[in-house]
C-alpha positions in Angstrom: 101.7 110.5 -95.5 98.9 111.0 -92.9 96.7 112.5 -95.7 97.2 109.4 -97.9 96.4 107.1 -95.0 93.1 109.0 -94.4 92.2 108.7 -98.0 92.9 105.0 -97.9 90.6 104.6 -94.9 87.9 106.7 -96.5 88.0 104.6 -99.7 88.2 101.1 -98.2 86.3 101.5 -94.9 83.0 100.4 -96.5 84.7 97.1 -97.5 85.8 96.5 -93.9 82.4 97.4 -92.3 80.2 95.2 -94.5 80.6 92.1 -92.4 77.4 91.6 -90.4 75.2 88.9 -88.8 71.5 88.4 -89.2 69.2 86.1 -87.2 66.0 84.5 -88.4 63.4 84.8 -85.7 60.1 83.0 -85.5 57.0 84.1 -83.5 54.4 81.3 -83.3 51.9 83.4 -81.2 49.9 81.0 -79.1 50.4 78.0 -81.5 52.7 75.1 -80.7 54.7 74.3 -83.8 56.8 71.1 -84.4 57.8 71.4 -88.0 59.2 74.5 -89.9 60.3 74.9 -93.5 61.1 78.2 -95.2 63.4 80.0 -97.7 65.4 83.2 -97.0 65.7 85.3 -100.1 69.0 87.1 -100.5 69.6 90.3 -102.6 72.4 90.1 -105.3 75.0 92.0 -103.3 74.8 89.7 -100.2 77.3 86.8 -99.8 77.1 84.4 -96.8 80.3 83.1 -95.2 78.9 81.0 -92.3 75.6 79.7 -90.8 75.2 79.0 -87.1 72.3 77.1 -85.5 73.5 77.0 -81.9 70.7 77.7 -79.5 68.0 77.1 -82.1 64.6 75.8 -81.1 64.9 73.3 -84.0 66.2 70.0 -82.5 66.3 67.9 -85.6 67.4 69.3 -89.0 65.8 67.3 -91.8 67.6 69.7 -94.1 70.2 71.9 -92.4 70.2 75.6 -93.4 72.2 75.8 -96.7 73.1 78.6 -99.0 72.6 78.5 -102.8 74.6 81.3 -104.3 73.1 80.9 -107.7 69.5 80.9 -106.5 70.3 83.6 -103.8 68.6 81.6 -101.1 69.0 79.9 -97.7 66.7 76.9 -97.4 66.0 74.6 -94.5 63.6 72.1 -92.9 63.5 71.5 -89.2 61.6 69.4 -86.7 61.1 69.7 -82.9 59.3 66.8 -81.2 56.9 68.1 -78.7 56.7 71.5 -80.4 57.6 75.0 -79.3 55.6 78.2 -78.6 56.5 81.9 -78.7 59.5 83.8 -80.0 62.7 82.0 -80.8 65.8 82.2 -82.9 65.9 79.7 -85.8 69.5 80.2 -87.0 72.0 83.1 -87.7 74.2 83.8 -90.7 77.2 86.0 -91.2 78.6 87.3 -94.4 79.5 90.2 -96.6 76.5 92.5 -96.1 75.5 95.5 -94.0 72.7 95.9 -91.5 70.8 97.9 -94.0 70.9 94.9 -96.4 69.0 92.9 -93.9 65.9 95.0 -94.6 66.1 94.0 -98.2 66.0 90.2 -97.4 62.7 88.4 -97.2 61.3 85.0 -96.1 59.1 82.9 -98.4 57.8 79.4 -99.0 57.0 79.1 -95.3 55.4 75.8 -94.1 54.7 75.4 -90.4 52.8 72.5 -88.8 51.0 72.7 -85.6 51.9 70.2 -82.8 48.4 68.8 -82.7 48.9 65.3 -84.2 47.0 66.3 -87.3 49.7 68.3 -89.1 47.5 71.4 -89.2 49.2 74.3 -91.1 49.7 77.5 -89.2 51.1 80.9 -90.1 53.9 82.1 -87.8 55.7 85.4 -88.2 59.3 85.0 -89.5 61.5 88.1 -89.4 65.2 88.8 -90.0 66.9 90.9 -87.3 70.5 92.2 -86.9 72.6 90.1 -84.7 76.1 89.9 -83.3 78.7 87.2 -84.0 80.3 85.8 -80.8 83.2 83.5 -80.4 82.2 79.9 -79.4 84.4 78.4 -76.8 81.9 76.1 -75.2 81.6 72.4 -76.2 78.2 70.8 -77.2 75.9 70.1 -74.3 76.1 66.7 -72.6 74.1 64.0 -74.3 73.1 60.3 -73.7 73.8 57.7 -76.4 71.2 54.9 -76.3 71.8 51.3 -77.4 68.8 49.5 -78.9 67.7 46.9 -81.4 64.8 46.9 -83.9 63.5 44.3 -86.3 62.9 47.1 -88.8 66.5 48.2 -88.8 69.0 45.9 -90.5 67.3 42.7 -89.4 67.5 43.4 -85.7 71.1 44.6 -85.7 72.0 46.6 -82.6 72.5 50.3 -83.0 73.3 53.4 -81.1 71.2 56.6 -81.4 72.3 60.0 -80.1 71.6 63.7 -80.4 73.5 66.7 -79.0 72.9 70.4 -79.1 75.3 73.3 -79.2 74.4 76.8 -77.9 77.1 78.5 -80.0 78.0 77.8 -83.6 75.9 74.6 -83.8 76.8 70.9 -84.3 79.1 70.2 -87.3 79.4 66.4 -87.2 79.7 63.3 -85.0 82.5 60.8 -84.7 82.7 57.4 -83.0 85.3 54.9 -81.8 85.2 51.5 -80.1 87.7 50.0 -77.7 87.5 47.2 -75.1 89.6 48.6 -72.2 91.6 51.7 -73.0 90.4 55.1 -74.3 90.4 55.6 -78.0 93.5 57.0 -79.8 93.4 59.9 -82.3 93.4 57.5 -85.2 90.5 55.4 -83.9 87.8 58.0 -84.6 85.5 57.8 -87.7 82.8 60.2 -88.9 79.3 58.8 -88.3 75.7 59.7 -87.9 72.7 58.6 -85.9 71.8 55.8 -85.7 75.1 54.0 -85.7 74.8 50.4 -86.7 77.0 48.1 -84.5 79.0 45.2 -85.9 79.3 42.0 -83.9 82.7 43.1 -82.7 81.7 46.6 -81.7 78.7 45.2 -79.7 81.3 43.7 -77.3 83.2 46.9 -76.8 82.8 50.4 -75.2 81.3 52.8 -77.7 82.5 56.4 -77.7 80.5 59.2 -79.5 82.1 62.6 -80.1 80.0 65.6 -81.0 82.0 68.4 -82.7 80.6 71.9 -83.2 81.4 74.3 -86.0 84.0 76.0 -83.9 85.9 72.8 -83.3 84.8 72.2 -79.7 84.1 68.6 -78.7 82.0 66.6 -76.3 82.6 62.9 -75.8 80.1 60.4 -74.3 80.5 56.7 -73.9 78.2 53.7 -73.5 78.8 49.9 -73.2 77.9 47.8 -76.2 75.0 45.3 -75.6 77.5 42.4 -75.3 80.2 44.2 -73.4 79.5 42.5 -70.0 79.1 39.1 -71.8 82.6 39.5 -73.1 83.8 40.6 -69.6 82.2 37.4 -68.2 83.9 35.2 -70.9 87.2 36.9 -70.1 86.8 36.4 -66.4 86.1 32.7 -67.0 89.2 32.4 -69.2 91.4 34.1 -66.6 90.0 31.8 -63.9 90.8 28.7 -66.0 94.3 30.0 -66.6 94.9 30.7 -62.9 93.6 27.2 -62.0 95.8 25.6 -64.7 98.9 27.5 -63.4 98.1 26.6 -59.8 97.5 22.9 -60.3 100.4 22.8 -62.8 102.8 24.1 -60.1 101.4 21.6 -57.5 101.8 18.7 -59.9 105.4 19.8 -60.7 106.2 20.2 -57.0 104.7 16.8 -56.2 106.6 15.1 -59.1 109.9 16.8 -58.0 109.5 15.7 -54.3 109.0 12.1 -55.4 
């Protein structure tokens, strides 16, 4: 029995040991780069199961890293306002391949723009290095939703803009909910993106934004709608009127009864 077990291990061990992680690393040298676009070329025997951009120096993904199994590629386009300099991880990917397969991968169609206000093309070094996959138990980092209005966006309609980061698996999506007093319930949340246009009703409520990473961890931030305090004032006036009406109503009833 022991001999058969060893034969089984010998035959199938390669299948169990192929799972690996690779990290795309950029070295800009002394240049400050604010835009990066490239394609990772994958050999035929490599299959990607997940991509993680947590901790990436890319702050805004114009096109998130996505795998095309037919074309055997991972393509992406990213932007970092203010630029970055030096050596940084762009993203990592895990799948059915070995560390030796990483040497057969290549990076092509690289476009990097210098952070000089002119869009000068530069040539950074992009390499693929073996990495390790770690469990992500941390929520996205705290972020600050901002309420604003613009004549160029839906005829001056109020909106909320937001952006969070995740140091682990990366941001998966955002959700929002609006309430006036109490915290949102599970069924109140809806998937959204930034900017979030506010209806007239939502502008008078508290707005909750939830950032969810690819591991399911969550971070919730809240901000008052632009007309929230206006509604509070209207409610306070209404309550004052009701209190006065009750007070004078009781006095009138008492006076009528005493007569």
